[in-house]
One Martini backbone bead per residue (centre of mass of N, CA, C, O) as a GRO file, in nm:
protein
  111
    1MET     BB    1  -0.810  -1.445  -0.195
    2ASP     BB    2  -0.831  -1.423   0.128
    3ASP     BB    3  -1.027  -1.395   0.406
    4THR     BB    4  -0.894  -1.147   0.527
    5LEU     BB    5  -0.907  -0.969   0.274
    6ASN     BB    6  -1.211  -0.988   0.246
    7ARG     BB    7  -1.276  -0.851   0.519
    8ILE     BB    8  -1.140  -0.588   0.456
    9GLN     BB    9  -1.313  -0.524   0.208
   10GLU     BB   10  -1.581  -0.515   0.358
   11GLN     BB   11  -1.501  -0.276   0.542
   12LEU     BB   12  -1.462  -0.072   0.324
   13LYS     BB   13  -1.753  -0.071   0.227
   14LEU     BB   14  -1.893  -0.013   0.498
   15HIS     BB   15  -1.700   0.266   0.528
   16LYS     BB   16  -1.651   0.410   0.261
   17MET     BB   17  -1.360   0.301   0.161
   18SER     BB   18  -1.061   0.305   0.022
   19LYS     BB   19  -0.772   0.156  -0.049
   20ILE     BB   20  -0.603   0.414  -0.043
   21GLN     BB   21  -0.684   0.505   0.240
   22LEU     BB   22  -0.570   0.262   0.383
   23LEU     BB   23  -0.278   0.282   0.280
   24THR     BB   24  -0.230   0.562   0.396
   25PHE     BB   25  -0.281   0.488   0.691
   26LEU     BB   26  -0.038   0.263   0.672
   27GLY     BB   27   0.200   0.369   0.479
   28LEU     BB   28   0.138   0.270   0.183
   29THR     BB   29   0.136   0.156  -0.126
   30LYS     BB   30  -0.051   0.079  -0.401
   31SER     BB   31   0.097  -0.200  -0.463
   32ALA     BB   32   0.020  -0.367  -0.216
   33TRP     BB   33  -0.263  -0.466  -0.294
   34SER     BB   34  -0.184  -0.624  -0.547
   35SER     BB   35   0.003  -0.828  -0.399
   36TRP     BB   36  -0.224  -0.941  -0.225
   37GLU     BB   37  -0.423  -1.037  -0.447
   38ARG     BB   38  -0.193  -1.226  -0.584
   39GLY     BB   39  -0.026  -1.362  -0.333
   40GLU     BB   40   0.272  -1.251  -0.281
   41THR     BB   41   0.158  -1.124  -0.011
   42THR     BB   42   0.094  -1.084   0.372
   43THR     BB   43   0.148  -0.791   0.507
   44TYR     BB   44  -0.133  -0.721   0.625
   45LYS     BB   45  -0.094  -0.889   0.891
   46ASP     BB   46   0.091  -0.666   1.026
   47HIS     BB   47  -0.190  -0.462   1.033
   48ILE     BB   48  -0.432  -0.569   1.202
   49PRO     BB   49  -0.453  -0.379   1.449
   50GLU     BB   50  -0.503  -0.120   1.282
   51ILE     BB   51  -0.747  -0.218   1.118
   52ALA     BB   52  -0.928  -0.293   1.353
   53GLY     BB   53  -0.935  -0.010   1.479
   54LEU     BB   54  -1.050   0.143   1.238
   55PHE     BB   55  -1.317  -0.065   1.220
   56ASN     BB   56  -1.407  -0.180   1.496
   57VAL     BB   57  -1.263  -0.465   1.521
   58SER     BB   58  -1.147  -0.766   1.552
   59ALA     BB   59  -0.878  -0.951   1.482
   60ASP     BB   60  -1.027  -1.224   1.481
   61TYR     BB   61  -1.218  -1.150   1.256
   62LEU     BB   62  -1.012  -1.091   1.029
   63LEU     BB   63  -0.877  -1.391   1.072
   64GLY     BB   64  -1.136  -1.601   1.132
   65ILE     BB   65  -1.191  -1.681   1.434
   66GLU     BB   66  -1.426  -1.499   1.411
   67GLN     BB   67  -1.754  -1.481   1.262
   68LYS     BB   68  -1.829  -1.224   1.419
   69ASN     BB   69  -1.906  -0.883   1.401
   70LYS     BB   70  -1.769  -0.717   1.678
   71PRO     BB   71  -1.762  -0.443   1.826
   72VAL     BB   72  -1.547  -0.290   2.039
   73VAL     BB   73  -1.683  -0.006   1.980
   74GLU     BB   74  -1.936   0.206   2.004
   75HIS     BB   75  -2.064   0.399   1.730
   76ASP     BB   76  -2.179   0.655   1.588
   77GLU     BB   77  -2.235   0.800   1.291
   78LEU     BB   78  -2.064   1.056   1.342
   79SER     BB   79  -1.806   0.915   1.434
   80ASN     BB   80  -1.760   0.759   1.171
   81GLU     BB   81  -1.734   1.006   0.991
   82ILE     BB   82  -1.490   1.128   1.129
   83LEU     BB   83  -1.299   0.889   1.089
   84ASN     BB   84  -1.313   0.881   0.777
   85LEU     BB   85  -1.205   1.169   0.734
   86PHE     BB   86  -0.937   1.147   0.890
   87ILE     BB   87  -0.794   0.935   0.709
   88GLY     BB   88  -0.768   1.145   0.450
   89LEU     BB   89  -0.558   1.297   0.590
   90SER     BB   90  -0.298   1.454   0.659
   91GLU     BB   91  -0.074   1.473   0.904
   92LYS     BB   92  -0.101   1.775   0.947
   93ASP     BB   93  -0.413   1.783   0.960
   94LYS     BB   94  -0.442   1.588   1.194
   95THR     BB   95  -0.291   1.759   1.401
   96GLU     BB   96  -0.472   2.009   1.381
   97LEU     BB   97  -0.738   1.867   1.459
   98ILE     BB   98  -0.650   1.769   1.737
   99GLU     BB   99  -0.586   2.046   1.853
  100TYR     BB  100  -0.872   2.157   1.817
  101ALA     BB  101  -1.023   1.943   1.983
  102ARG     BB  102  -0.878   2.004   2.246
  103TYR     BB  103  -0.962   2.293   2.268
  104LYS     BB  104  -1.269   2.242   2.268
  105PHE     BB  105  -1.270   2.060   2.517
  106GLU     BB  106  -1.135   2.265   2.722
  107HIS     BB  107  -1.374   2.501   2.633
  108GLN     BB  108  -1.675   2.395   2.675
  109SER     BB  109  -1.744   2.525   2.974
  110GLU     BB  110  -1.736   2.845   2.880
  111LYS     BB  111  -2.049   2.879   2.775
   0.00000   0.00000   0.00000
């Protein structure tokens, strides 16, 4: 396994996320991770921007260009929990949740 894949795996552990959740987020099959681990493909590098955004790290960190993991945007613990839960939802549920959040945001001042 190369350094980039090791860093991705570290982020999975840090965010208490499974490989399957990441693959689902990326729209990939379960076999993708196995082929990455065996060194058969490095297609995960095609998804570095998405993975970096998901974990709130820089692409340079995942690629080993930066040695320090510097968050791109600071999130509090509750925000991280929401993001982690969101990742595991189906596309339909994600859409419904976003619509609900928009509704709540637009009507928050009515209280």
